[in-house]
C-alpha positions as CSV (number, residue, x, y, z in Angstrom):
1,M,-54.2,115.0,151.8
2,R,-56.3,116.4,154.6
3,D,-56.6,119.8,152.9
4,E,-57.5,118.2,149.6
5,L,-60.2,116.1,151.3
6,D,-61.6,119.1,153.0
7,R,-61.6,121.0,149.7
8,Q,-63.5,118.3,147.9
9,I,-66.1,117.9,150.6
10,E,-66.6,121.7,150.6
11,Q,-67.0,121.7,146.8
12,V,-69.6,118.9,146.8
13,T,-71.4,120.6,149.8
14,R,-71.6,123.9,147.8
15,T,-73.2,122.0,144.9
16,V,-75.8,120.4,147.3
17,I,-76.6,123.8,148.8
18,A,-77.1,125.2,145.4
19,M,-79.4,122.3,144.5
20,G,-81.5,123.0,147.6
21,E,-81.7,126.6,146.7
22,R,-82.8,125.8,143.2
23,A,-85.4,123.3,144.3
24,D,-86.8,126.0,146.7
25,D,-86.8,128.6,143.9
26,M,-88.6,126.2,141.5
27,L,-91.4,125.5,144.0
28,A,-91.6,129.2,144.8
29,R,-92.1,130.0,141.1
30,A,-94.5,127.1,140.6
31,L,-96.6,128.5,143.4
32,V,-96.6,132.0,141.9
33,A,-97.6,130.5,138.5
34,M,-100.4,128.6,140.2
35,R,-101.6,131.8,141.9
36,D,-101.5,133.9,138.8
37,G,-102.6,131.2,136.3
38,D,-99.4,131.9,134.4
39,L,-98.8,128.9,132.1
40,A,-95.7,130.4,130.5
41,A,-94.1,130.5,134.0
42,T,-95.0,126.9,134.6
43,D,-93.0,126.0,131.4
44,Q,-90.0,127.9,132.9
45,V,-90.2,125.8,136.1
46,I,-90.3,122.6,134.1
47,D,-87.4,123.6,131.9
48,S,-85.2,124.6,134.9
49,D,-85.2,121.1,136.2
50,R,-82.5,120.0,133.7
51,A,-79.8,122.1,135.4
52,L,-80.7,120.5,138.8
53,D,-80.4,117.0,137.2
54,R,-76.9,117.9,136.0
55,A,-75.9,119.1,139.5
56,Y,-77.2,115.8,140.9
57,E,-74.9,113.9,138.6
58,Q,-72.0,116.1,139.6
59,V,-72.6,115.4,143.3
60,Q,-72.8,111.6,142.7
61,N,-69.5,111.7,140.7
62,G,-67.8,114.0,143.2
63,V,-68.7,111.9,146.2
64,L,-67.6,108.6,144.6
65,A,-64.3,110.2,143.4
66,T,-63.6,111.6,146.9
67,V,-64.2,108.2,148.5
68,A,-62.1,106.4,146.0
69,L,-59.1,108.8,146.3
70,H,-59.1,109.4,150.1
71,G,-60.8,106.5,151.8
72,P,-62.5,108.8,154.3
73,V,-63.7,107.4,157.7
74,G,-65.8,108.6,160.6
75,R,-67.5,112.0,160.3
76,D,-66.0,112.6,156.8
77,L,-67.5,109.4,155.5
78,R,-70.9,110.2,157.2
79,T,-70.8,113.6,155.6
80,L,-70.1,112.2,152.1
81,T,-72.8,109.6,152.5
82,G,-75.2,112.2,153.7
83,L,-74.4,114.4,150.6
84,L,-75.3,111.5,148.4
85,H,-78.7,111.2,150.1
86,V,-79.4,114.9,150.3
87,S,-78.6,115.3,146.6
88,L,-81.2,112.6,145.8
89,H,-83.8,114.2,148.0
90,T,-83.3,117.7,146.6
91,E,-83.5,116.2,143.1
92,R,-86.9,114.6,144.1
93,M,-88.1,117.9,145.6
94,A,-87.4,119.6,142.3
95,D,-89.3,116.9,140.6
96,Y,-92.3,117.6,142.8
97,A,-92.0,121.3,142.0
98,V,-92.2,120.3,138.4
99,G,-95.2,118.2,139.3
100,V,-96.9,121.3,140.8
101,A,-96.2,123.2,137.5
102,R,-97.6,120.4,135.3
103,T,-100.7,119.9,137.4
104,T,-101.3,123.7,137.3
105,Q,-101.3,123.4,133.5
106,R,-103.8,120.5,133.5
107,A,-106.1,122.3,136.0
108,A,-106.1,125.5,133.9
109,E,-109.3,124.4,132.1
110,H,-111.2,124.5,135.5
111,E,-112.6,127.5,137.2
112,P,-110.3,128.3,140.2
113,D,-111.5,128.2,143.8
114,P,-110.0,131.2,145.6
115,D,-110.3,129.8,149.1
116,L,-108.7,126.5,148.1
117,L,-106.0,128.4,146.2
118,E,-105.1,130.3,149.3
119,Q,-104.8,127.0,151.3
120,L,-102.6,125.5,148.6
121,L,-100.3,128.5,148.6
122,E,-100.0,128.3,152.3
123,M,-99.2,124.6,152.2
124,G,-96.6,125.3,149.5
125,E,-94.9,127.9,151.6
126,L,-94.9,125.6,154.6
127,A,-93.3,122.9,152.5
128,R,-90.6,125.3,151.3
129,E,-89.9,126.1,155.0
130,V,-89.4,122.5,155.8
131,G,-86.9,122.1,152.9
132,R,-85.0,125.2,153.7
133,K,-84.7,124.4,157.4
134,A,-83.6,120.8,156.7
135,V,-80.8,121.8,154.2
136,A,-79.5,124.4,156.7
137,A,-79.5,121.8,159.5
138,F,-77.5,119.4,157.3
139,V,-75.0,122.0,156.3
140,T,-74.3,122.9,160.0
141,A,-74.8,119.3,161.2
142,D,-77.2,120.7,163.9
143,A,-79.3,118.0,165.6
144,D,-81.7,120.5,167.2
145,A,-82.3,122.3,163.9
146,A,-82.9,118.9,162.2
147,H,-85.6,118.1,164.8
148,A,-87.1,121.6,164.3
149,A,-87.2,121.1,160.6
150,A,-89.0,117.8,161.0
151,R,-91.5,119.3,163.4
152,S,-92.3,122.0,160.7
153,D,-93.7,119.2,158.6
154,D,-96.6,118.7,161.1
155,A,-98.2,121.9,159.8
156,V,-98.0,120.6,156.2
157,D,-99.6,117.3,157.2
158,R,-102.4,119.0,159.1
159,L,-103.2,121.4,156.3
160,N,-103.1,118.5,153.8
161,A,-105.6,116.5,155.8
162,G,-108.0,119.4,155.9
163,I,-107.7,120.2,152.2
164,F,-108.2,116.5,151.3
165,Q,-111.4,116.3,153.4
166,R,-112.8,119.4,151.7
167,L,-112.0,118.1,148.3
168,V,-113.7,114.8,148.9
169,R,-116.9,116.7,149.8
170,L,-116.6,119.0,146.7
171,A,-115.9,116.0,144.4
172,S,-119.3,114.5,145.2
173,Q,-121.2,117.5,143.8
174,S,-120.7,116.8,140.1
175,E,-118.6,115.0,137.5
176,E,-116.9,118.2,136.6
177,R,-116.0,118.9,140.2
178,L,-114.7,115.4,140.5
179,F,-112.2,115.9,137.7
180,W,-111.1,119.2,139.2
181,A,-110.9,117.8,142.8
182,T,-108.7,114.9,141.5
183,R,-106.2,117.4,140.1
184,M,-106.2,119.4,143.3
185,I,-105.5,116.3,145.3
186,Q,-102.6,115.7,143.0
187,L,-101.3,119.1,143.9
188,T,-101.6,118.5,147.6
189,R,-99.8,115.2,147.3
190,Q,-96.9,116.8,145.4
191,L,-96.6,119.5,148.1
192,E,-96.8,117.0,150.9
193,R,-94.1,114.8,149.2
194,Y,-91.8,117.8,148.7
195,A,-92.0,118.4,152.5
196,D,-91.5,114.7,153.2
197,H,-88.2,114.8,151.4
198,G,-87.2,117.8,153.4
199,V,-87.7,115.6,156.5
200,D,-85.5,113.0,155.0
201,I,-82.8,115.6,154.6
202,A,-83.2,116.4,158.3
203,E,-82.6,112.8,159.1
204,Q,-79.3,113.0,157.2
205,A,-78.4,116.0,159.3
206,L,-78.9,113.9,162.4
207,F,-76.9,111.1,160.9
208,V,-73.9,113.4,160.3
209,A,-74.2,115.0,163.7
210,T,-74.7,111.9,165.8
211,G,-73.7,108.9,163.7
212,E,-77.1,107.4,164.4
213,T,-79.9,106.7,161.9
214,T,-83.1,108.3,163.3
215,E,-86.6,108.1,161.7
216,L,-88.3,111.5,161.9
217,S,-91.1,110.9,159.4
218,T,-94.1,108.7,159.6
219,G,-94.3,108.5,155.8
220,A,-91.8,107.2,153.3
221,P,-91.1,109.6,150.4
222,E,-91.3,108.2,146.9
């Protein structure tokens, strides 16, 4: 029974790791598509979300089946509960990557701003870093790594605040700039939310490692 429980937890964990990798890849490709103005690539990002949704269902079913069959307790139960939460957050991260792709499509009619684009790409890479660190911390149940992942989100928040202030100033110049700035603000929000869900994964890493629920984020992901 112990060996079978370990096998099932390992199998679900592998699926969750793959979900995190896929979400990271989706955001990476969305950022490249935004940089290059490649609308065909944005369609590919959007289409790839279906596979991640299927993996999410597999994790939900796998965790519920494992709990029903084995009645795990202690750290095993915390791990399975964490896997449920992490699968949800990685699914939402992928949704925000899709959001970046869709917003890039809507913004294609506007003239790009090279300086802003550079900042958005930097923010996107920082958000990816938060997600990668958080998933790694969860897999190893490393409390220190979880805190480090959450701290990485501070850079995302600082950059987001600076970009927002700049966009507000630009939006006041004309109606055309207002429409463009609104879409750019949507992009920054999507990147910020991606990173926020990474922080929530870090919180699950802490839960598995310590058995305590710890709030690492000042904002609540949607």
